[in-house]
C-alpha positions in Angstrom: -32.8 -59.8 72.2 -29.3 -58.6 72.9 -28.2 -62.0 74.3 -29.5 -63.7 71.2 -27.3 -61.5 69.0 -24.3 -62.2 71.2 -25.0 -65.9 71.1 -25.3 -65.8 67.3 -21.9 -64.1 66.9 -20.3 -67.0 68.8 -21.2 -69.5 66.1 -18.3 -70.8 64.1 -18.3 -69.5 60.5 -18.1 -73.1 59.2 -21.4 -73.9 60.9 -23.3 -71.2 58.8 -24.4 -71.1 55.2 -23.2 -68.3 53.0 -26.3 -66.2 53.5 -25.9 -66.4 57.3 -22.2 -65.6 57.0 -23.0 -62.5 54.9 -25.6 -61.3 57.4 -23.3 -61.8 60.3 -20.4 -60.0 58.6 -22.6 -57.0 58.0 -24.0 -57.1 61.6 -20.5 -57.4 63.2 -19.1 -54.7 60.9 -21.7 -52.2 62.1 -21.4 -53.3 65.7 -17.6 -53.0 65.8 -17.3 -49.8 63.7 -15.4 -51.6 60.9 -14.9 -50.9 57.3 -14.2 -53.7 54.8 -11.8 -52.9 52.0 -11.2 -55.4 49.1 -8.9 -55.5 46.1 -10.3 -56.0 42.6 -8.7 -59.4 42.5 -10.7 -60.8 45.4 -13.3 -63.6 44.8 -16.8 -62.2 43.8 -18.5 -62.9 47.1 -15.8 -61.0 49.0 -16.0 -58.1 46.6 -19.8 -58.0 47.1 -19.6 -57.7 50.9 -17.0 -55.0 50.9 -17.6 -51.3 51.5 -15.0 -50.4 48.9 -13.5 -52.4 46.1 -10.6 -50.9 44.3 -7.0 -50.9 43.2 -4.0 -50.2 45.5 -4.2 -46.5 45.2 -7.9 -46.2 45.9 -7.6 -48.5 48.9 -4.6 -46.6 50.2 -6.6 -43.3 50.0 -9.5 -45.0 51.7 -7.3 -46.3 54.5 -5.8 -42.9 55.1 -9.1 -41.1 55.2 -11.4 -43.5 57.1 -13.0 -42.6 60.4 -13.8 -46.2 61.2 -12.0 -47.7 64.2 -11.3 -51.0 62.5 -10.2 -51.9 58.9 -10.7 -55.4 57.6 -8.4 -55.7 54.6 -9.3 -58.3 52.0 -6.1 -58.4 50.0 -2.5 -59.3 50.6 -0.2 -58.5 53.5 1.6 -55.4 52.0 -1.8 -53.8 51.4 -2.9 -54.3 55.0 0.5 -53.0 56.2 -0.1 -49.9 54.1 -3.4 -49.4 55.7 -1.8 -49.6 59.2 0.9 -47.2 58.2 -1.6 -44.6 57.0 -3.9 -45.2 59.9 -1.6 -46.2 62.7 -4.3 -45.7 65.4 -6.8 -48.0 63.7 -7.0 -51.7 64.2 -6.2 -53.3 60.9 -7.1 -57.0 60.4 -5.9 -59.3 57.6 -8.4 -62.2 57.4 -5.8 -64.5 55.8 -2.4 -64.0 57.4 -0.7 -66.2 54.8 -1.8 -64.0 51.9 1.5 -62.6 50.9 3.0 -61.2 47.6 5.9 -63.0 45.9 6.9 -59.7 44.2 7.1 -57.9 47.5 9.3 -60.7 48.8 11.8 -60.1 46.0 13.3 -57.0 47.6 14.6 -56.6 51.1 15.7 -53.5 52.9 19.3 -54.7 53.0 19.4 -55.3 49.3 17.8 -52.0 48.5 20.3 -50.2 50.7 23.1 -51.8 48.7 21.5 -50.5 45.5 21.2 -47.0 47.0 24.9 -47.1 47.8 25.7 -48.0 44.2 23.7 -44.9 43.0 24.3 -42.3 45.7 21.8 -39.5 45.8 19.3 -41.1 43.4 15.8 -41.1 44.7 14.0 -44.4 45.2 10.5 -45.0 44.0 8.9 -48.0 45.6 5.9 -49.8 44.2 3.3 -50.3 47.0 3.9 -54.0 46.4 6.6 -53.9 49.0 7.0 -54.6 52.7 6.7 -51.8 55.3 10.4 -52.1 56.0 11.2 -51.6 52.3 8.9 -48.6 52.1 11.0 -47.1 54.9 14.0 -47.1 52.6 12.1 -45.2 49.8 11.6 -41.6 49.0 8.2 -42.1 47.6 5.7 -44.9 46.8 3.6 -45.4 43.7 0.9 -47.6 42.4 0.4 -48.9 38.8 -2.2 -46.1 38.3 0.1 -43.2 39.2 3.7 -44.5 38.7 4.6 -42.1 35.7 3.1 -39.1 37.5 5.1 -40.0 40.7 8.4 -40.3 38.8 7.8 -36.9 37.0 7.0 -35.3 40.4 10.6 -35.9 41.6 12.2 -33.7 38.9 15.2 -36.0 38.9 17.3 -37.1 35.9 17.2 -40.7 37.2 15.4 -42.8 39.8 15.7 -46.3 41.3 12.5 -48.2 40.8 11.7 -51.3 42.9 10.7 -54.1 42.7 8.7 -54.6 39.5 10.9 -54.5 36.4 7.9 -54.6 34.1 6.3 -51.6 35.6 9.7 -49.9 35.6 9.9 -50.5 31.8 6.4 -49.1 31.4 7.4 -46.0 33.4 10.5 -45.6 31.3 8.5 -45.5 28.1 6.0 -43.0 29.6 8.7 -40.8 31.1 11.7 -41.0 28.6 13.4 -38.0 30.0 14.2 -39.8 33.2 16.6 -42.7 33.5 14.7 -45.5 35.4 17.0 -48.0 37.1 14.9 -51.1 37.7 15.0 -53.7 40.4 14.7 -57.2 38.9 11.4 -58.3 40.4 8.1 -59.3 38.9 4.6 -60.5 39.5 4.4 -64.2 38.8 0.7 -64.0 37.9 1.2 -61.3 35.2 4.6 -62.7 34.1 2.8 -65.9 33.0 0.7 -64.0 30.5 2.6 -64.4 27.2 2.2 -63.0 23.7 1.0 -66.3 22.2 -1.9 -66.3 24.7 -2.8 -62.8 23.7 -2.6 -63.6 20.0 -4.9 -66.6 20.5 -7.4 -64.5 22.5 -7.4 -61.8 19.8 -7.9 -64.4 17.1 -10.8 -65.9 19.0 -12.4 -62.5 19.7 -11.4 -60.2 16.7 -13.8 -57.4 17.8 -12.4 -57.2 21.3 -9.9 -54.6 22.6 -7.1 -56.0 24.7 -6.5 -54.3 28.1 -3.2 -55.1 29.8 -1.8 -54.4 33.3 1.6 -52.7 33.3 2.9 -55.6 35.4 2.8 -57.7 32.3 5.8 -58.5 30.1 6.9 -55.7 27.8 5.9 -57.7 24.7 2.4 -58.2 26.1 2.1 -54.5 27.0 3.1 -53.5 23.5 0.2 -55.6 22.1 -2.4 -53.9 24.2 -5.0 -51.4 23.1 -5.0 -50.0 26.6 -2.6 -50.3 29.5 -3.5 -49.4 33.0 -4.3 -50.3 36.6 -7.4 -52.2 37.5 -9.4 -49.0 38.3 -8.2 -47.5 35.0 -9.4 -50.6 33.2 -12.8 -50.2 34.7 -13.0 -46.6 33.6 -11.7 -47.4 30.1 -14.2 -50.2 29.6 -17.1 -48.0 30.8 -16.2 -45.1 28.6 -15.3 -47.0 25.5 -17.8 -47.5 22.6 -16.4 -51.0 22.2 -18.6 -53.8 23.7 -16.0 -56.6 23.9 -12.7 -56.7 25.9 -9.9 -59.2 26.6 -8.7 -58.6 30.1 -4.9 -59.0 30.6 -4.8 -59.2 34.4 -5.9 -61.4 37.3 -9.2 -63.1 36.6 -10.9 -61.6 39.6 -11.1 -58.4 37.7 -13.9 -59.7 35.5 -16.4 -59.6 38.3 -16.0 -55.8 38.8 -16.0 -55.2 35.1 -19.2 -57.1 34.6 -20.9 -55.3 37.4 -19.7 -51.9 36.1 -20.6 -52.7 32.5 -23.3 -55.3 32.5 -24.1 -54.9 28.8 -20.5 -55.5 27.7 -18.6 -58.8 27.3 -15.3 -59.6 28.9 -12.9 -62.4 28.2 -9.9 -63.6 30.2 -6.7 -64.9 28.8 -6.5 -68.7 28.6 -5.5 -70.2 31.0 -7.0 -67.6 33.3 -4.4 -65.7 35.3 -4.9 -66.4 39.0 -3.1 -65.1 42.0 -3.4 -67.8 44.7 -2.7 -65.3 47.5 -5.5 -63.0 46.5 -7.9 -66.0 46.4 -7.1 -67.1 50.0 -9.7 -64.7 51.5 -13.2 -66.1 51.9 -16.4 -64.9 53.6 -15.7 -67.4 56.3 -12.3 -66.0 57.0 -13.6 -62.4 57.1 -16.3 -63.4 59.6 -13.8 -65.3 61.8 -11.5 -62.3 61.7 -14.4 -60.0 62.8 -15.6 -62.3 65.5 -12.2 -62.8 67.1 -10.4 -59.7 65.9 -7.5 -61.9 64.9 -4.6 -61.5 62.6 -4.1 -57.8 63.5 -1.3 -56.0 61.7 1.2 -54.9 64.2 4.2 -52.8 63.2 6.9 -51.1 65.2 6.3 -47.3 65.5 9.6 -46.4 64.0 8.8 -48.6 60.9 5.4 -46.9 60.6 7.0 -43.5 60.8 9.7 -44.2 58.2 7.3 -45.9 55.8 4.5 -43.4 56.2 6.5 -40.5 54.7 6.9 -42.4 51.4 3.2 -43.2 51.2 2.0 -39.7 52.2 4.3 -38.2 49.5 2.5 -40.5 47.0 -0.9 -39.4 48.1 0.1 -35.7 47.7 1.0 -36.2 44.0 -2.1 -35.0 42.0 
């Protein structure tokens, strides 16, 4: 019986149908002591096979606290790097190594050091959407769900905020007593959501509330009935007495919303905002990664040590 299981695990994912792939993922996950973490923007079948689906903050906490020996991260590279930084002794696999983040690529350690030189002594808040090397240049990290709280925790009159200018503007409005010095980066997927699209959606669905992600343009955020991270959107939709919502973020979010609130109706902006990097991961690539333990995140120990301090400070902010 044991030899049959081993033989089965050697089959190529492309040779299996989706039900077989799901079953083999679950079998290998248990056999190898792995946990599967997936972001809310992943395709539905990936979300459904994951042990935890969440936003960047939830996934960071899970990565820091897991007792599994292996983490399979269904997201983009900076997320898998964060998992490795917070659990350096675990094996972290990224099923799709080309799943990057354009926003994270908009800031380099060298450029950030130059900005720090221009503002000596000013603490740097880094969005988790940054590379491990950039995190090593920051005092503290944040996510879209806790950015205002993180900025307040520094008790500083001003902060440098990188790399998302839209989230920086959101924080500036939420924490007006602090001068927020923004980096000029952005999320291409959220940046493409424009006010005219929102107006069209509201006209088409007049009973719906509009939920926006803080990575959206300032004009779009101002039109929203609620602004928050993906996990905060889930909570808001679940607790609201309203039954219809327009979702101003990546379209993968609709799957989780419909599962959490099956009796409510959710609409996406048209055309639907899609992050091509988040959509790279498939059940087949997860299985291949588990079978071969490929695409492991490897980081130098000094990079991990430098970056870990900024992530741990974020997790300490309550």
